[in-house]
N, C-alpha and C positions, 0 to 999 in steps of 0.2 A: 708416915714413919718409914725410914730406910729399911730395905729388906735385909735379913740376916746374911744372905749370900753376898750382897754388895759390901757390907761391912767387913766380911771375912776376906774377900778378894782385895779390897783396898788396903787392909792391914797386911796381907801377904806382900803386896807391892811395896808398901812403905818400909816393911821390915826385912825385905829381900829373903823371904822364906816361902816354904810351900804350905798349902792349907789342906788339912784332912777333911775332905768333903763329907757331909752328912746328908742322908736322904731328906731330913727335915728342912734342908735349905733349898730343896727343889724349886726353881723359879717358875712362877706362873707366866712371867713376861721377861724373856732374856734381854730384850731391848731396853726395858726399864732398868734392869740390873746394870747394863752397860753404861747408861746415862748416870745412874747413881754412883758408880765407881768413878766416872770422870769427875763428877762434882766433889766427891770425897778426896780424890787425888789432886784436885785443883789443876786439871788438865783439860784438853779439848780434842776433838776429832780433826786431825789434819789430813786424814785419808781414810780409805775403806778397802777391805778385802772382800770380794764378792764371789758368789758361787751358788751352789744348790745344796739343800739338805738331803738326807737319806730318801725322802719322799719326793725329791726334785722341786721342792718349794724354794724360790729364790731367797737367799739369806745374805747377810753382810755382818762383818765385824769391824768396829772402828779401829783405826791406827791412831793411837794417842800421840800428841806432840812429844810426850816424854819417851815414846818408843820409836820415834823416827830418827834416823841417822842420815847425815850427809855422806856423799861419796867419799870413801877413805876413812870414815869414822870408826869408832870402837864400840864393842858390846862387851859388858862385863858379866861373866857367868856367875850365877848364884852357886855357892858350894854344893856339889853333887848334881848340878843341872846338866841335862843333855838337850841340845836343840837340834832341829832338823833344818838343813840348808836347802832352800828352794830358789831356783832361778825363775824369774817371772817377767812377763810383759806388763807394763803399767801405762796409764795415761795420766796427764795432768789436765784438769778441766779449765777451759777458758771462760765458761759461764755456768751458772746454776742449771741443774736438771730438777725442777720442782716436781713434787709428787702430784698424782692426780691425773696422769695421762699415760698412754702406752708409748714406749720408746722402742725404736728399731736400732740396729747397729749403726745404720746410716745417721740417725739422730745423735747417737753417742759420738761418732766421728766428727759431726758438725760442731759439737760442743767441746772438742778436744783441742788444747793448745799445743801439746807435744806428746810424743810417745817415747817411753823410757824403758830401759832395762833396770831391773831391781833384784835385790836379794831379800827374801823374807826368812827370818828365823822363826820356825814353828816352836813355840814354847807354851808353857802352862803355869798357872799358879797352883795347880793341884798336886798333892803328894802322890796320888795314884790315878793318873788321868784315864787309864783303861777302865777303871771302875766307875767313872763319872758319866752320867747320861748325856746324850748329845746336846740337849737344851742348856745344860750347865756349861758345856764347853762353848756353846754359842754365847752365853752370858759373859764368859771370860774372853771376849773379843775374838771368838772363833780361833782360839789357839795362836793369836798373834803375840810373839815374843818381842820382835823388833823388825823394822823394815829400813833398808837403805836404798835411796834412789841414786841411780847412776846416770850415765850419759844417755842422750836421746836425740830425737830429731823432730823438727816442726814440718818436715817435708815427708809425710807418711802416707800420702794418698795412694801411692802405687806400691807401698811396702807389702809384700805377701806375709800376712800375719800367721798363717798356718805353715809350720815347718821351718821357721827361721833357725839357722845353724846355731847351736848352743855349745858353749865350752865353759867348763868350771875347773879352776885350779885351786887346790888346797895345799898351802905351804909350797907353792911353785910347781907341784906335781899335777899333771892333767888328770882329773877325776872323771870328767864326762866330756864327750865330744860326739854330738849326734844332732839330728833335726829336733827342734823343740816341739813336741807334739802335745797338744792340749786335749784333755778328755772330751771337751765339748766342740772340738774342731776349731772354730774361730774363738780365740781367747776372749773376745768382747761379748760373747753370748751371755755370760752371767752378768756382765755390767748392764746390758740392756734389760735383762729380766728383772734385776734388782731395782733399776731406775723406775720400772713400770709398777713395782710392787712395794715401794719404800714403806717400811714400818718402824723405822728407828725413832729414838727419842732424843737425838743429838743434832737435829737441824737439817738432815738430809744431805744430798749431794751438792756441794758448793764450789764455786769458782776457786781455783787455786789448789783444791784438794787433789791428792794422788789416789787413783783408784787402781788397785792391782787385781790380777785375774786368775791366779792359781799357778801351781807348779808346772814347769815344762820339762822337768827332770825327775828322776827317782830321788826323793829327798835323801840327803847325805847326813848321817848322824855325827855330831861333834860334841865332845864333852871335855875339851881341853883347849888351851890357847892355840889359835890357828890364824893363818893369813888367807883370806878368801879373795878370789878374783873370778869374775864371770863375764861372759861376752854373749850378746845376741847380735849376729851379723845384721848390719843395717841400722842398728841402734847404738852400739858402742859397748863400753865396759863399765863394770861396777866393782868396787872394792870395799872390804870390811875386815877389820882386825878384831878377832875374838880374844879377850884377855881374861885372866882369872883374878 
């Protein structure tokens, strides 16, 4: 039987509204809820956002096909919605990383086809996300609202991943210009950790998927139509139009 939280999250997606979370919906398995929502929404995981939970357990949220945008694409705000804009380094896998073994960052790089700049919109299906426990936010795709993949390179072997220069423009005005510093140092730290600990119910890390690594900037709140452009030196630029 489908879990109540999955039914509620899928309905919130379909109806473009926010869900009032109840403690009775507390998920026993956030990854099961992710898979149930994908099934109900008739979508699939074309990417993953990776990182660590509050206790430093490796975690991941799927990026659904319905939430992925091409460079220069658009994202339509739900009435009353505020998203957070994060500039991130991502990879596109050349081959599967099957579960059941320990992966190093070197292993991840060996399985990478290209390295990309991306913008993640941190969003939620919850009406009051601050009152929602972490496991419920993980069940809601780890707060993934949308993701847009930008330019990249296949010649990344000598690219210094720590401290790449980051620039973010909002409506043409420079909003951020600084080295992109990741809290884990190497942005691929969380990717290798999740690859080693995979616990999802959506098929794992597959060739062609985009794996993103977390924000390199202070997330910028947006609640209105806006034109976004970001750059990571050595990778290129990414663009997204937010509309109402």
